[in-house]
C-alpha positions in Angstrom: 0.0 0.0 0.0 2.8 2.5 0.7 4.3 1.6 -2.7 1.1 2.8 -4.4 1.1 6.0 -2.2 4.7 7.0 -2.8 4.4 6.3 -6.6 1.2 8.5 -6.6 2.9 11.2 -4.7 5.8 11.2 -7.1 3.6 11.5 -10.1 1.6 14.2 -8.4 4.9 16.1 -7.8 6.0 15.8 -11.4 2.6 17.0 -12.6 2.7 20.0 -10.2 6.3 21.0 -11.2 5.3 21.0 -14.9 2.2 23.1 -14.2 4.1 25.6 -12.0 7.1 25.9 -14.3 4.8 26.3 -17.2 3.2 29.3 -15.4 6.6 30.7 -14.4 5.7 30.2 -10.7 9.2 28.8 -9.9 9.0 30.0 -6.3 6.2 27.6 -5.5 8.2 24.5 -6.6 10.8 24.4 -3.8 8.4 24.1 -0.9 6.7 21.2 -2.7 10.0 19.5 -3.3 11.0 19.8 0.4 7.6 18.5 1.5 8.0 15.5 -0.9 11.5 14.6 0.4 10.2 14.8 4.0 7.4 12.4 3.0 9.8 10.0 1.3 12.4 9.9 4.1 10.3 10.3 7.2 7.4 8.1 6.1 8.0 5.8 3.2 11.6 4.8 4.1 10.9 4.6 7.9 7.7 2.6 7.5 9.4 0.1 5.2 12.9 0.0 6.9 12.7 -3.7 7.9 11.2 -4.6 4.6 13.8 -2.8 2.5 16.6 -4.5 4.6 15.1 -7.9 3.8 14.3 -8.6 7.5 10.7 -9.7 6.9 11.6 -13.1 5.2 10.1 -12.1 1.9 12.8 -11.5 -0.6 10.4 -10.8 -3.5 8.6 -8.1 -1.5 11.9 -6.6 -0.4 13.0 -6.5 -4.0 9.7 -4.8 -5.0 10.2 -2.2 -2.3 13.8 -1.5 -3.4 12.7 -1.2 -7.0 9.9 1.3 -6.1 12.4 3.3 -4.0 14.9 3.4 -6.9 12.3 4.5 -9.4 11.0 7.4 -7.3 14.6 8.5 -6.4 15.5 8.6 -10.1 12.4 10.5 -11.0 12.7 13.1 -8.2 16.4 13.5 -8.8 15.7 14.5 -12.4 12.8 16.7 -11.4 14.9 18.5 -8.7 17.9 19.0 -11.0 17.1 22.6 -12.1 16.6 23.7 -8.5 19.3 21.8 -6.7 21.9 21.2 -9.4 24.9 19.9 -7.4 23.3 17.4 -5.0 21.1 15.9 -7.8 24.2 15.5 -10.0 25.8 13.5 -7.1 22.7 11.3 -6.8 22.4 10.8 -10.5 26.0 9.6 -10.9 25.2 6.7 -8.4 21.7 6.0 -9.6 22.6 5.8 -13.3 24.8 2.7 -12.8 21.6 0.6 -12.3 20.2 1.6 -15.7 20.5 -0.8 -18.7 21.7 2.0 -20.9 24.7 2.8 -18.6 26.9 0.6 -20.7 26.3 2.9 -23.7 28.1 5.7 -21.8 31.5 4.2 -22.6 33.8 5.8 -25.2 32.0 9.1 -25.3 28.5 7.7 -25.7 27.4 9.6 -22.6 27.4 12.9 -24.4 25.7 11.7 -27.6 22.0 11.4 -28.6 19.6 10.1 -27.7 19.8 11.3 -24.1 18.7 8.5 -21.7 18.8 8.1 -17.9 21.9 6.1 -17.3 23.6 6.6 -20.6 23.8 10.4 -20.4 26.8 11.7 -18.5 24.9 14.4 -16.5 21.4 14.7 -15.0 21.3 18.2 -16.7 21.3 16.5 -20.1 17.9 15.0 -19.3 14.4 16.5 -19.8 12.0 16.6 -16.9 10.1 13.3 -16.6 6.4 13.3 -17.8 3.8 12.2 -15.3 1.8 9.1 -15.6 -1.9 9.9 -15.0 -2.7 6.2 -14.5 -0.6 6.2 -11.3 -2.2 9.2 -9.7 -4.2 7.8 -6.8 -6.1 10.2 -4.6 -7.5 7.5 -2.4 -4.0 6.3 -1.6 -2.9 9.9 -0.8 -6.0 10.5 1.4 -5.5 7.3 3.3 -1.8 8.0 3.9 -2.7 11.5 5.2 -5.0 10.0 7.7 -2.4 7.5 8.8 0.1 10.2 9.4 -2.4 12.2 11.4 -3.3 9.1 13.5 0.4 8.4 14.2 1.2 12.0 15.1 -1.8 12.3 17.4 -1.0 8.9 19.0 2.5 10.1 19.8 1.1 13.3 21.4 -1.1 11.1 23.6 2.0 9.1 24.7 3.8 12.3 25.6 0.8 13.5 27.7 0.8 10.3 29.8 4.7 10.1 29.6 4.5 6.6 28.2 7.8 5.6 26.5 7.5 4.4 22.9 9.1 1.1 23.8 6.2 0.4 26.2 3.3 -0.9 24.2 -0.3 0.2 24.7 -3.3 -2.1 24.5 -5.6 -0.3 22.1 -5.7 2.8 19.9 -9.2 4.0 18.9 -9.5 6.3 15.8 -12.6 8.4 15.4 -13.0 10.2 12.0 -15.6 12.7 10.9 -17.4 11.3 7.8 -14.5 9.2 6.4 -14.7 7.7 2.9 -15.3 3.9 2.5 -11.8 3.7 0.9 -10.2 5.3 3.9 -11.8 2.9 6.4 -10.9 0.0 4.2 -7.2 1.1 4.1 -6.9 1.8 7.8 -8.5 -1.5 8.8 -6.6 -3.4 6.1 -3.2 -2.8 4.6 -2.3 0.3 6.7 -3.3 -1.2 10.0 0.0 -2.9 10.8 1.9 0.3 10.0 -0.1 2.2 12.6 0.3 -0.6 15.2 4.1 -0.6 14.6 4.6 3.1 14.7 2.5 3.5 17.9 3.7 0.2 19.4 0.1 -0.8 20.0 -1.5 -4.3 20.2 -4.9 -3.4 18.6 -6.5 -0.7 16.5 -10.1 0.2 16.5 -11.6 2.4 13.8 -14.9 3.5 15.2 -17.7 3.0 12.7 -20.1 6.0 12.0 -23.0 4.4 13.9 -20.9 4.3 17.1 -19.1 7.6 16.9 -21.5 9.1 19.4 -20.3 6.7 22.1 -16.8 8.1 21.8 -17.0 11.7 20.9 -19.3 14.7 20.9 -19.5 16.9 17.8 -19.5 20.6 18.5 -20.2 23.4 16.1 -18.6 26.8 16.1 -19.8 29.7 13.9 -17.6 31.5 11.4 -17.9 34.9 13.0 -16.4 36.8 10.0 -19.2 35.5 7.8 -22.1 35.1 10.2 -21.4 38.4 12.0 -22.7 40.2 9.0 -25.8 38.1 8.8 -26.8 38.2 12.5 -25.5 41.6 13.5 -26.6 42.2 17.2 -28.1 38.7 17.3 -24.7 37.1 16.9 -24.3 36.3 20.6 -27.7 34.6 20.7 -27.0 32.6 17.5 -23.6 31.6 18.9 -25.2 30.2 22.1 -27.7 28.2 20.1 -25.1 26.8 17.8 -22.5 25.8 20.4 -25.1 24.2 22.7 -26.4 21.8 20.2 -26.3 18.1 21.1 -24.1 15.6 19.1 -27.1 14.3 17.2 -28.4 17.8 16.4 -25.0 18.9 15.2 -24.5 15.8 13.1 -27.9 16.1 11.5 -27.3 19.8 10.6 -24.0 18.9 9.0 -25.5 16.1 7.0 -28.4 18.3 5.9 -26.0 21.0 4.9 -28.0 23.9 6.4 -29.2 25.1 9.8 -32.0 27.5 10.7 -31.2 29.9 13.6 -33.3 33.0 14.5 -34.9 32.9 11.1 -31.6 32.9 9.3 -30.4 30.0 7.2 -26.8 29.0 7.7 -24.7 26.9 5.3 -23.1 24.4 7.6 -20.5 23.5 5.0 -19.1 26.9 4.6 -20.2 29.0 7.5 -19.8 26.6 10.4 -16.7 24.8 11.8 -17.4 21.3 13.1 -15.1 19.6 15.6 -15.0 16.2 17.4 -14.2 16.1 21.1 -13.5 12.9 23.0 -16.3 12.2 25.5 -15.8 8.6 26.7 -15.6 8.0 30.4 -12.6 6.3 32.1 -9.3 7.5 33.4 -7.5 4.8 31.3 -8.3 6.8 28.1 -6.2 9.7 26.9 -7.0 11.5 23.6 -5.8 14.1 21.1 -7.6 15.8 18.3 -6.4 17.2 15.0 -6.4 21.0 14.4 -9.4 20.8 12.2 -11.3 18.6 14.6 -11.9 15.9 12.0 -9.8 13.2 13.6 -9.6 12.1 17.3 -7.2 9.4 18.5 -7.8 7.8 21.9 -5.3 5.5 23.6 -6.1 3.0 26.3 -3.2 3.7 28.7 -3.8 0.8 31.0 -0.4 -0.6 32.1 -0.8 -4.2 33.1 1.9 -6.8 33.7 1.9 -8.1 30.1 2.3 -4.6 28.7 5.1 -3.6 31.1 7.0 -6.8 30.4 6.7 -6.2 26.7 8.1 -2.8 27.2 11.1 -4.2 29.1 11.6 -6.8 26.3 11.8 -4.1 23.8 14.4 -2.3 25.9 16.5 -5.5 26.0 16.2 -5.7 22.2 17.4 -2.2 21.9 20.5 -2.9 24.1 21.3 -6.0 22.1 21.1 -4.0 18.8 23.4 -1.4 20.2 25.9 -4.0 21.2 25.7 -5.4 17.6 26.4 -2.0 16.2 29.3 -1.4 18.6 30.8 -4.7 17.5 30.4 -3.6 13.8 28.3 -6.6 12.9 26.4 -6.9 9.7 22.7 -7.5 9.6 23.3 -11.2 8.5 25.8 -11.9 11.2 24.4 -14.5 13.7 25.0 -14.0 17.5 23.8 -15.5 20.8 22.7 -13.1 23.5 22.9 -13.7 27.2 22.1 -11.7 30.3 23.1 -11.8 34.0 21.0 -10.2 36.7 20.3 -10.1 40.4 17.6 -12.2 42.2 14.7 -9.9 41.0 14.7 -11.8 37.7 13.0 -8.9 35.8 14.9 -9.6 32.6 14.2 -13.3 32.5 10.5 -12.7 33.3 10.4 -10.1 30.4 12.0 -12.6 28.0 9.7 -15.5 29.2 6.6 -13.5 28.5 7.7 -12.3 25.1 9.6 -15.3 23.5 7.8 -14.9 20.2 8.8 -11.2 20.0 12.5 -12.2 20.3 12.2 -15.1 17.9 10.8 -12.7 15.3 13.3 -10.0 15.8 16.4 -12.3 16.1 15.3 -15.0 13.5 14.6 -17.7 16.0 17.2 -16.8 18.7 16.2 -15.8 22.2 18.3 -14.1 24.9 19.1 -16.6 27.7 20.4 -16.4 31.3 24.2 -16.3 31.3 24.4 -19.4 33.4 23.6 -21.4 30.3 26.3 -19.9 28.1 29.0 -22.5 27.0 32.3 -21.7 28.8 34.1 -21.4 25.4 31.7 -18.7 24.1 33.5 -15.8 22.6 32.1 -12.5 23.9 31.8 -9.8 21.2 30.4 -7.1 23.4 28.8 -6.6 26.8 27.3 -3.7 28.8 25.6 -3.2 32.2 22.2 -1.6 31.6 19.0 -0.9 33.6 15.8 -2.8 32.8 12.8 -2.4 35.0 14.8 -0.6 37.6 17.4 -3.5 38.0 21.0 -3.7 36.7 21.4 -6.3 34.0 24.6 -7.3 32.2 23.8 -8.0 28.6 26.4 -9.8 26.4 26.5 -10.9 22.7 28.6 -13.9 21.7 29.7 -15.8 18.7 27.5 -18.8 18.0 28.9 -21.8 20.0 28.2 -25.5 20.2 26.2 -26.4 23.4 26.9 -29.8 24.9 25.0 -32.3 27.0 25.5 -32.0 30.7 28.0 -34.5 31.9 29.7 -35.0 28.5 33.4 -36.1 28.7 35.7 -33.1 29.2 37.9 -34.1 26.2 34.8 -34.3 23.9 33.7 -30.9 25.2 37.1 -29.4 24.4 36.9 -30.8 20.9 33.3 -29.5 20.3 34.3 -26.1 21.7 36.5 -25.7 18.5 33.7 -26.6 16.1 32.0 -23.8 14.1 28.2 -24.4 14.5 27.4 -22.3 11.4 29.2 -24.8 9.2 27.8 -27.8 11.0 24.7 -29.7 9.7 21.8 -30.7 11.9 21.9 -34.4 13.0 25.5 -34.8 12.0 27.7 -37.4 13.8 31.2 -36.4 14.9 34.1 -38.6 15.9 37.5 -37.7 17.4 40.4 -39.4 19.2 42.2 -37.7 22.1 45.1 -39.4 23.8 44.1 -42.6 22.0 40.6 -42.4 23.4 37.9 -42.4 20.8 34.8 -40.2 21.1 31.6 -40.3 19.0 28.9 -37.6 19.3 25.7 -36.9 17.5 24.1 -33.5 17.1 20.7 -33.4 18.8 21.7 -36.0 21.4 25.2 -35.1 22.7 25.5 -31.6 21.4 23.4 -28.9 19.7 24.2 -26.1 17.3 23.2 -23.4 19.8 22.2 -23.0 23.4 18.5 -22.3 22.6 18.2 -25.7 20.8 19.8 -27.5 23.8 17.4 -25.9 26.3 14.4 -26.6 24.1 15.4 -30.3 23.6 16.2 -30.8 27.3 13.2 -28.8 28.5 15.5 -27.0 30.9 13.4 -23.8 30.8 9.7 -24.1 31.1 9.1 -20.9 29.1 11.2 -21.7 26.1 
């Protein structure tokens, strides 16, 4: 869904630039370009960061996302070239290498006709791209605008209640004034997971029109500049009547399009401002409204044990990722994570209640208490951090073979030298130390990682 949106936004930008340059309104183009770059970096790239990195186990979808990103980058680079000539030239010189026509640039071909992206030696040889009207999609633009409003309002709610973004919330309710069917379909369908991810929420409720009155109250405010001339001295009386209307009365007048006050007909579409205000009872709810009053986001701020443990689990994930970064590891590098803590056991409890979260984030691996780490594990990085008010030592180690308890010391010494990443599941190994033979089988005498051992031996009930 975001691919369709960014493609539509790109085509809309190209169309706008052609129109404005054709009318010699060059001063209006730069603000539009800046806004587009903000949308591309702060929304498209951020919402799809895991997907673009190939971390969602769908290589085809990752490739699609990268292709869309490349296409819009090339289009916007060429479009921006007349306004930001130097930085766009830098971008183009890197982007052109992916074009099939790039090979034609050799031996002076880059300065010859026909000019083509990739072949041409400079972005300034190229004409502005023409927009594709078939890829303009107003529904996608409108749905994404609502998503951005929901996310920003949701973050405002978190700030009001001082809830860290790492701590999840149970439910986010979205109340919209007269939304289109396409917007509802997008928010409850393809865009839902983006909202849940950005707000770190477990559930999203888009309140249907027939239940809006249970969540908010619609209030009407007169446009004094317009209605002041109509009502004159009666303006104060008219204001009191308009502002004191019930939710049902206000909604009916908006749907009708007109309102009769003191014998004067008011156009509720042009002479009245309507706003939604959260009205649901309960201290667990906190809300925020958009400036135009057309969108209200309410967050259930209840902090139970499951939510708090999930927040601590995310803190642990962040610390592990920081250790990976400090160790200069690549995304594909495999590690094992261990933690050591005092008797409170907050870290182990957080891991135990969120095993699936860790498996998803670390491709099947789960942080384990340090007491289970093989003694030959090589520590790549460690740090003492605070989780849930307790000091916890977090370490990341190279993958190491885990052995059966009570296995012969010589066999353990041999297995400690084996690289688990190049060892197959179920393999049998034999060695001779001091003329004593040893035979060991993966899955019975040793395992390729500590998680597999603890799962097989059922040492930890929560794993």
